[in-house]
N, C-alpha and C positions, 0 to 999 in steps of 0.2 A: 411463330411466336414462342412456343414452348422451348425451342432450342435457344432462342435469344435469352429467355428468362433463366434457363439452366446455366448458360455461360455467364450471365450476369451474377447469378448466385455463387457460382464457383469463384469468380473474381472477387466478390465481396468477402467470401470465406477466406481466401488467400490473404486478402488485405487485412482482415480482422486478425488472422493468425500472426501475420508479420507485426501488426500493431501490438499484440499481446507479448510476443517475444521481445520486441524492442522495449516495451514497458518493463518486462522482467529484468532485462539487462540494465536499464536505467535505475531500477530499484535495488540493485545489488550494492550494499554498503559495506566496505571493508571494516573489520573489527578495529577498534582503537588500539588494541594490543595485538600485534601480528603474531601468527603462529609459526613455529619452527619445528621441524622434525630432523633429527640428526642421528646418524649411525656410525659406530666405531667398531671395526674389527678388533678383537682382543683375545689373544690366546687361540683357543679352538672355537670361539663363539663370537657373538656380536652383542654390543650394548646399544640400545636405541633410546632416545629421549624425545618425548612429544610435549611441548609446553607453549605457553603464550607469553609474549615479551612486552611487559609494560615499559613506558618511558618515565623518566623522573619529572619532566615538564616543569623544572624549577622547584619541585617540592623536596622537602627533607624526607628521605625514605626510611632508613633504619633509626628507630627511636622517634619516628614521626608518623608517616603514613603507615608504616609497618612497625607497630610497637614492639619493644623488647619484651621478651618473656611470653609472647603469645604464639600459638601455632600459625604458621604461614603456609599457604599452598605452594610456595616457591615458584611463583609465576602469577599470571592473571587468569581470569575466567575459570575453565576447568582445572582441576588439580593436575600438576605435572605428573606424567607417566613415564616410568623407566622399565624397559624390558631387557631381560637377560636370557640369552639362549644357552648359557653355560654358567657353571658356578664361578663366582667372583668373591674375593676377599676385599672388603672395604674397611680401611683402617684396621686391618687384622681380624675383622668380623666376617664370617662366612655368610653369603647370601646365595641360596640355590636358584636355579633357573626359574623364571616366572615373570609376571607383570605386577608392578608395584606402584602405588601412589607415593610420590616424593614430597614429604613435608619437612619443615624445619622450624626451629624456634630460635630466632636471632637474639643475640645478647651482645653487650659491649665487649666482653672479653672471651665469650664462649658461645658457640652455637650447638644446638642439638639437631642432628640429622636423623630423620625418621623415614623408614620404608614401611608402608602399610599394605596389607593384603587387599585393601579396598582401593582400587586404582581409579575407578570411574565415579567421580563426584564433582559437584560444582563448588569451587573454593575449598575452604576448610570448615565450612559450617556443619558438616555431618561427620567431621573427624572424630574418631573414637579410639582412645589409646589401647583398648582391648584388641584392636585389629593390627597393632604394631607387630611386624615381623622382626624388625631390627631397629635399634636406635643407639647412637653413639655421639660423642662430643668431639668437636674440632675447634681450633683457634682461628678466628678471623684475622685478616691482615688489611692494612691500609693500601689502597691502590695509588700509584704515582699519578695516574691520569683518571679523570672522571669518566665513568661508563654510563652513557645516557640510557641505553636500552639494556634491560636485563639480558645477560648472556650466560648460557650454560655451555661449556666447551670441554674438549679433551685435549690434553697437552702432554708433551714428553712421553709419547706412547712407545713402548717396546713390546717384545713378545710376551713377557711375563709381568710387566708392571707399567704403570702410567698414572696420570692424574685426571680427575674430573673436577672442574672448577665452576663455581657460581660467582659471577661478577656483576655488581650493580652499584651505581652511584660511586662512593669512595671506598667500598668494602669488597673484599674478596674472600672466598672460602675454598680450600683445597681438600679433596678427598683422595687419599692414596689407594690405588687399585692394584691388586696382585692376583695372579692365577698360576696354578702349578701345571704348566703346560709341558715343560721339558721331560719330566719323568713319564708323563702319559704318552708323549710322542715316542720316546725311546722304547717304552713297553709295546707300543703299536708296531714299531719297526721290528723288534725282536719276534713278535708274534707273526708278522708278515713273512719273516725269514723261514718259517715253518711251512709255508705254502709252496705251490708249484712255481709261481713267478716271484722270485726273490728280488727285492729291491736293493741289490747290492750297491749300485751307483749312488742313488739318492740317499740311501741309509748311511753310507760312508761319508758323504758330503755333509749331511746333517750332523753327524758325530764330530767332524772336523770343526764346523762352525760353532758348535756348542761345547767343544772340548770334553766330549764324553766318549768313553770306550774306544780310545784311539787305536790300541793294539788290535781290537776286533775289527775296527773300521779298515785298517790296513789289509786284513785278510779279505774283507768284503770287496775292497777295491781291486785286489789282485784277481778275484773271481770275475769282476766286471771287465778287467783288462784282458783276461783270457778270452772272453767272448768277443772282444773288439780290439784285437792286438794292433790294428793300424790306426787307432784313434788318438789324435794328439791331446784331446781333453782327458782321456783315461790316464795317459802317461803323466800329465800335469798333476792330476789329483792324487795319483799314487805317490808321486814324488813329494807332494805337499804333506801327505799323511806320514810318509816315511821320515821326512825331515822333522815333523812334529813329534814323532815317536823315537827320535834319537838315532835313526839309521841314515846318517848323512851319505855314506858311500853309495847305497842303493838309490837314494833320492837323487844324487847327481847323475847316476846312470840313466834313470828314467826321465829326468828333466832334459838331458841331452838328446835322448831318443824322441821325446815330445817336441823339442825344438826342431829336430831334423824333419819330423813328419809335418809340423806346422809350416816350415819353410817350403817343403815340397808342395804342400797343399795351398800355399799362399794364404795362410790364415793369420792375419796380423794380431788378432787378439791372443791366440795361444803362442805365437812367437813371443809376444810381450810377457805373458804369464809364465811360460817355461823359463824365459830369461830371468825373471824375478826370482824363481826358485833357485837357480844357479847362483845368483847374486847373494841370496840369503844363506846359501850353503858355503859361501866364501870363494866361489869360482868367478873370476873376473871375465 
């Protein structure tokens, strides 16, 4: 009898547990304004945004539900949070790495964008201008198509510049981003050249792609080529750099050698690339 009661108790316990779990699942109610977390690589760091996205639901937003001239949380629920892992210039204003609350003051012809050191708060009810780390003004623009759900996005992103946009209803705001990455990377490459393992190959390619220190990059690629004399990619990049540096004669010699090595190695990519160098050098 004891064994029967014990088994019955265990079954009842399992049943109750399943009932509670099922009830917890049924009681989960999605927020009316959905959350979104986005990350964007930028320069040597990452920009992340965590915010809640309200819908217009047929309402007038700016100048209506969100009055002009008042501080807005730039989202719904908790204030929008922006994290920077590296220094970024926003509309020419420097913002160091950190976590910030993103607030804004919408206007008909001008918006004020605010980054506050107080990032975790509900809405803008506790907003205090004394906590501002940065504020600046931008011009809003009219959207061609209505945006139902508030959208914060990154657009036209390059290594050193890009755009962060706030889009909702019929209004858009663009914040220009910039970071000084080229000078820092070049400084890192030059410093690395002092070490035991010198990044000749990658350092020279970076200089070619960013049009920096081309004469020095030719020297670096020669060193890389000496260590790998039978590599078609080394000949290609040496030729590319020499051509950019005005040394057409040696560029042709190395591109022809690169083409020979690529043909022997049945490497279609470097057959094409070395052929392109010869074409650019005026060799048919």
